[in-house]
PAZAPA-4460 file (N, C-alpha, C; in steps of 0.05 Angstrom, whole numbers, plus 32768, in hexadecimal, padded with zeros to 4 digits):
% residues 46
    n_x    n_y    n_z   ca_x   ca_y   ca_z    c_x    c_y    c_z   seq   type   mol
   8011   7FE9   8000   8000   8000   8000   8012   8019   8000     1      M     A
   800B   802C   7FF0   801A   8045   7FEE   800E   805B   7FFF     2      T     A
   801E   8068   800E   8014   8080   801D   8012   8097   800A     3      D     A
   7FFE   80A7   800E   7FFA   80BF   7FFD   7FF7   80D7   800F     4      S     A
   8004   80ED   8008   8002   8106   8016   7FF8   811B   8004     5      W     A
   7FE8   812D   800E   7FDE   8143   7FFE   7FE6   815D   800C     6      A     A
   7FE9   8171   7FFC   7FF1   818B   8007   7FDF   81A0   7FFB     7      S     A
   7FD7   81B4   800B   7FC6   81C9   8000   7FD7   81E1   7FF9     8      F     A
   7FF2   81DF   7FFB   8003   81F3   7FF1   800C   8209   8004     9      G     A
   8003   8209   801D   800C   821E   8030   801C   8211   8046    10      A     A
   8033   821D   804C   8043   8214   8062   803A   8224   807B    11      D     A
   8033   8215   808F   802C   8222   80A9   8042   821D   80BD    12      L     A
   8049   8232   80CB   805F   8230   80DE   8053   8231   80FA    13      H     A
   8054   821B   8108   8048   8219   8123   805E   821C   8138    14      L     A
   8059   822C   814C   806B   822E   8163   8061   821C   8179    15      E     A
   806E   8205   817E   8063   81F2   8191   8065   81FA   81AF    16      P     A
   8075   820E   81B5   8079   8215   81D1   8067   822C   81D9    17      V     A
   8059   8229   81F0   804A   823E   81FC   802D   8241   81F3    18      G     A
   8024   8231   81E0   8008   8233   81D9   7FFE   8218   81D0    19      Q     A
   7FE4   8214   81D0   7FD9   81FA   81C8   7FDA   81F7   81AA    20      G     A
   7FD5   81DF   81A1   7FD5   81DA   8184   7FC0   81EA   8175    21      L     A
   7FA8   81EB   8180   7F92   81FA   8173   7F9A   8218   8170    22      R     A
   7FA3   8224   8186   7FAB   8241   8185   7FC2   8245   8171    23      S     A
   7FD5   8233   8171   7FEC   8235   815F   7FE3   8233   8142    24      G     A
   7FD1   8221   813C   7FC7   821D   8121   7FB7   8236   8118    25      L     A
   7FA6   8240   8129   7F97   8258   8122   7FAA   8270   811C    26      M     A
   7FBE   8273   812D   7FD1   8289   8129   7FE1   8285   810F    27      E     A
   7FE9   826C   810A   7FF8   8267   80F1   7FE7   826D   80D8    28      A     A
   7FCD   8266   80D9   7FBB   826C   80C3   7FB8   828A   80BF    29      L     A
   7FB5   8298   80D5   7FB2   82B6   80D3   7FCB   82C2   80C7    30      R     A
   7FE2   82B9   80D1   7FFC   82C3   80C7   7FFF   82BD   80A9    31      E     A
   7FF7   82A5   80A0   7FF9   829E   8084   7FE8   82B0   8073    32      A     A
   7FD1   82B8   807D   7FBF   82CA   806E   7FCC   82E6   806E    33      V     A
   7FD5   82EF   8085   7FE1   830A   8087   7FF9   830E   8075    34      R     A
   800A   82F9   8072   8022   82FB   8062   801E   82F4   8045    35      T     A
   8006   82EC   803E   8000   82E6   8022   8006   82C9   8019    36      G     A
   8010   82B8   802C   8015   829C   8025   7FFC   828C   8021    37      R     A
   7FE6   8296   802D   7FCC   8289   802B   7FB8   829E   8023    38      L     A
   7FAD   829B   800B   7F9A   82AF   8002   7F7F   82AC   8010    39      A     A
   7F72   82C3   8016   7F57   82C2   8022   7F45   82B1   8010    40      P     A
   7F35   82A0   801D   7F22   828F   800E   7F2E   8274   8005    41      G     A
   7F48   8270   800B   7F54   8256   8004   7F47   8240   8013    42      T     A
   7F40   822A   8006   7F34   8214   8013   7F49   8205   8023    43      R     A
   7F42   81FD   803B   7F55   81EF   804D   7F4A   81D3   8052    44      L     A
   7F5C   81C0   8057   7F52   81A5   805E   7F44   81A5   8079    45      P     A
   7F31   8194   807D   7F23   8193   8096   7F31   8181   80AA    46      S     A
***
């Protein structure tokens, strides 16, 4: 069986120290939008 990976094209940088995973993910998504790495309206995996 072959493993398959998909990417939606945005690199998210999470800081693991000092905040929970959910907070870190939300901040990484906001930062990606602010810096233009993730366009507003881009579909994200659930």
